[in-house]
Phi, psi and omega in degrees: 000144178226177180298338181301324178296319176293320178302318180293339179283338186245341190301327184256016178293150177284075188304316184299314179297315184295318178297319182293338182279347180287138183249167176299322179297324175301315182296320179299319180295321179297318184291348174272352183270153180266331179232133187256145174270174175297326179294319177300312179302316176306315181299325183285349177264358188281161175301327179300327182288346180298336180277001183236024183296324180296314178296320176298320179296317180298316181291319180296321178296316181297314182294322180294319177296322182295319186263337185235347185071193178269061182238155175217117178286129177254141179210169175224148172274144175233116180274120182267327185205149174245010174291136180212141180260358180269151168251107180237132187296333193255356191247136178294334180280357183308140184309328184274359174274129185267110172202163181293117180278156182210142168234131182294136168288166178297327178294319179292324175305315180293323181294319175297319182299318181296322180292314182295316179295329177296340178276356182089007180277136179244348180246128180228160171234130182269135180230156176200164166294163182269090180218113182290339176288313186268342175236049182293162175300321178298318178296318179295323178294320177295320176297320180294325179299326176282313188296327183297340178289339187245340186232147178270340179217133180229121175251170180227147172222085184227193179297147178300139181242171175272171184302316184297318179294321175297317180301319178297318177289328175298319179294333178272359173121356177283128181240358180222154181220127173249131176218111173271130179291342186074304176208138184266012177259111186297326179295310178298317180307312178297323182292314186276345174255093191288317182205156178110170183301335182295343180298341182282093184300311185294321181298318180292317182301326181275356187298314181303323182293319177298324178295314180300318180294336178277353176105010182302135181289326182222149175232146179225127179233167181173166173247148176276100189292132186126340179286327181208177182307122191295328182296312180297313180299319179296317181299311184290326175301314176300318177296321179295316179296320179296316179303313185290321183295320184284329182277324184242084194292335181271000183257134176282129182245129178234169181226141172244157177235062180292135171255154178304138179233159177308142183206172174292132181117176186250004183301135177241141181298147177289326187233135173274112181262111185280169176301319182295319175301315183294322178300312181301317178299318180293314182296318182298315184286330176296319179289331179279322181230082188298334183268358183278137173288152176232124183250136171236125185262183180283007171299329186268157182290157178303317182297319182288321179296321177300321181287334183281341189306314181281003190262011177126354181293139178237349187213130181226145169268163179209145179053036188286149168238132176254025178250139175296120183077018187285348180275315179271337179225079184299143173062036178277335182206196186288136172271154181289320174203164182278139173267161180247336182244106182254024179292150183283167179301316181296325178293319178295318178299317179297318179301309181300315181298321180294340177263006179083020179254150178261112176292133180245121177258346181212121171223017183204144179231124176297139178280000000 
């Protein structure tokens, strides 16, 4: 059994009708509970719950302090390659976009690592376009041999791999895996993924589970908000995270809420996800999954990220580059998407301390 079986039970529900049927009294009853069911979580994503965001925020803040304290994990993404074999309507790295492609040499990987380590960051996530030729397991292993000298925790966000490949990378030092399903609507998924291995919805959906079975310490899932109705997407994302959390008890499970950002190409999001919508999605999942990590990236504006800090966020990026080689050679090639918050690591640290939070750059050490 995999999450796909759970997904098939809910994917065709009349979400609009069901969300509209939730009342304020329903939401009030949910907010009185200590442990929430899937149905309770659903109610917190409803239009009726919009009138209770302040109450949800207070409870989310209390739960976050209870489970995580006043801490915030800081990390940085490191892009290794922008070669990709997929044609995806929404991504700058799509195979059909014409720009000079690049893959870092091992020497360039070390140069990037030195710059990031110089900022005081010890946790990184490695990203690449989805190409097994250019981001092969062997290439990743060579990169990891260098990166382990500089970082205490290394996660990956690359093309989906099989369990054996994840096990091999785990042995070389990878301890975390991020996989965005992009959209949990199979019809939209097929439309936006025009060609390439990424068209396989089921294989991608099962990817986090293969990572957990391979021993990954942490998993991170999410939907790219804007592709489909955000309430439905958030609900299924929460179910996915809950499934993983309940089945793999020793694995830390987290959720991200990326929204569509400007990129190369003309694709426009189907749904406008407002700041208020994103806040509701975050608060609902914090109340549903108190132990889950919540990540907010530099896709969001500085002002908005500042407001989100006390609402359940546990992990933030800072001074991010979405360009291959972008730390040691800024603006050398195509970025995957535009960032909105370009503040330095030190600026983010000062901000967190001013709000009474402890910025954490290391909470794990590779063996």
